[in-house]
C-alpha positions in Angstrom: 0.3 0.0 0.3 1.4 3.6 -0.6 3.3 5.6 2.0 0.4 7.0 3.9 2.4 10.1 5.7 5.6 12.3 4.5 8.2 10.6 7.0 7.0 7.2 4.8 8.9 8.3 2.0 11.6 10.3 3.2 14.6 10.0 6.1 14.4 13.1 8.5 17.3 14.5 10.4 16.7 17.0 12.6 13.5 18.2 11.5 14.7 18.0 7.7 14.0 15.6 4.8 18.3 14.0 4.8 16.9 11.4 2.3 14.1 9.7 0.1 13.7 6.5 2.5 11.7 4.3 -0.4 14.9 3.7 -2.2 16.3 1.2 0.0 12.7 0.1 0.4 11.4 -1.9 -3.2 7.7 -2.0 -1.6 7.8 1.7 -1.6 8.8 2.0 -5.1 6.2 -0.6 -6.8 3.3 1.8 -4.8 5.1 5.0 -6.6 4.6 3.5 -9.5 1.1 2.5 -9.8 0.2 5.7 -7.8 1.9 7.4 -11.2 -0.2 4.5 -13.4 -3.4 6.1 -11.4 -2.3 9.2 -12.1 -1.9 9.4 -15.8 -2.5 7.3 -18.7 0.7 5.6 -19.3 -0.1 4.8 -23.0 -0.5 8.1 -23.7 3.5 8.7 -22.8 6.3 8.4 -24.9 9.2 8.2 -22.1 10.1 9.5 -18.4 11.6 12.7 -17.8 14.5 12.4 -14.8 15.4 15.4 -13.4 19.3 14.9 -11.3 19.6 13.2 -8.9 16.5 11.9 -7.5 14.2 12.6 -10.8 17.0 9.8 -12.7 16.0 6.6 -10.2 12.2 7.7 -10.4 12.6 7.4 -14.3 14.6 4.5 -14.1 12.3 2.5 -12.5 9.1 3.9 -14.1 10.9 3.1 -17.6 11.7 -0.5 -16.3 8.4 -0.9 -15.1 6.6 0.5 -18.4 9.1 -0.5 -20.8 9.4 2.9 -22.2 12.8 5.0 -22.9 14.5 7.8 -20.4 16.0 11.1 -20.9 18.1 12.1 -18.2 18.3 16.1 -17.0 21.6 16.8 -15.5 23.2 20.0 -13.6 25.5 21.5 -16.2 29.2 20.5 -16.2 31.7 22.5 -18.0 33.0 19.2 -19.5 29.5 18.8 -21.2 29.9 21.8 -24.0 32.4 19.5 -25.4 29.5 17.8 -26.6 26.5 17.7 -28.3 23.5 19.1 -25.6 20.7 21.4 -25.3 20.7 23.6 -21.8 18.4 26.0 -20.5 19.4 27.9 -18.0 17.4 29.6 -14.7 17.2 30.8 -11.3 16.9 27.7 -8.4 15.3 27.9 -4.8 18.3 29.7 -3.6 18.3 32.4 -6.2 21.8 31.4 -8.0 21.5 30.6 -11.7 22.0 27.1 -12.5 21.8 25.0 -15.6 20.1 21.9 -17.1 21.4 19.8 -19.7 19.9 17.1 -22.2 22.7 16.1 -24.3 21.6 15.3 -27.3 23.4 11.7 -28.6 21.3 10.1 -25.6 17.9 11.8 -26.7 15.6 8.8 -27.2 13.4 9.4 -30.8 9.5 10.3 -28.7 7.4 13.7 -29.0 6.1 13.3 -25.2 7.0 12.2 -22.5 6.2 12.6 -18.5 8.5 14.4 -15.8 9.2 12.6 -12.3 11.2 13.8 -9.4 11.1 13.9 -5.9 10.7 17.0 -4.3 8.4 20.1 -6.0 8.9 23.2 -4.1 9.4 26.2 -5.7 8.8 25.0 -9.4 12.1 26.4 -10.9 13.7 23.8 -12.4 10.4 22.2 -13.5 9.6 25.0 -15.8 14.0 25.3 -16.8 12.7 21.1 -17.7 9.6 22.0 -19.5 11.8 24.8 -21.4 14.4 23.1 -22.3 11.6 19.7 -23.7 10.3 22.5 -25.4 13.0 23.2 -27.4 14.1 19.8 -28.4 9.5 20.0 -29.9 8.9 16.9 -26.9 5.5 18.2 -25.3 5.3 17.6 -21.4 2.4 15.8 -20.4 2.8 16.0 -16.6 4.8 15.5 -13.7 4.7 13.4 -10.8 6.8 14.6 -7.6 6.3 12.4 -4.3 5.9 15.6 -2.4 4.5 19.0 -3.4 5.4 21.4 -1.3 4.5 24.6 -4.2 1.0 23.9 -3.8 -2.8 23.1 -4.8 -2.2 25.5 -7.9 0.7 23.7 -9.7 -0.8 22.4 -12.4 -2.6 25.4 -13.4 0.6 27.7 -12.6 2.4 25.3 -15.0 0.1 24.2 -17.3 0.6 20.9 -17.2 -1.4 17.6 -14.5 1.1 17.8 -11.9 0.4 14.6 -9.4 2.4 13.9 -6.0 2.2 11.3 -3.9 2.2 13.6 -1.0 1.6 17.5 -0.6 3.2 19.0 2.5 5.2 22.6 2.7 8.5 22.2 3.5 9.2 25.5 4.4 6.6 27.8 6.6 
């Protein structure tokens, strides 16, 4: 059964999220995948997009479960500049400039994808990922997060269906 409380999916240390617990407990991963399937029509999705780093695990698990390709959206490293890539710059939750990158050589041929990640907080990386995928002619069908800390208006604010296992503010 899907975890019912916030602490079932995340490990805590002094009141702060330390890690995602479901990595160590396979039944939680399967429950999350079932939740994704119940929230989205998987037959309408051609692949999954994972945002570094925890989104990589979710996208990989979903890819294996449903036999669909994965796109990995990476935090940009300077050596990526020597490779064929697409990037987008944005302001992260701290207000710092950050860049997300996709390696074009590993990009599967698909028209639509579902973004999966652990936490939606300010939405900055989601918006940047949407821009990056749009520039590559990939339609974002929606996004699934373990935790939506952004709030109930997320789907409306980002123009795509956004679903989550849990909704709770991280910071007050």
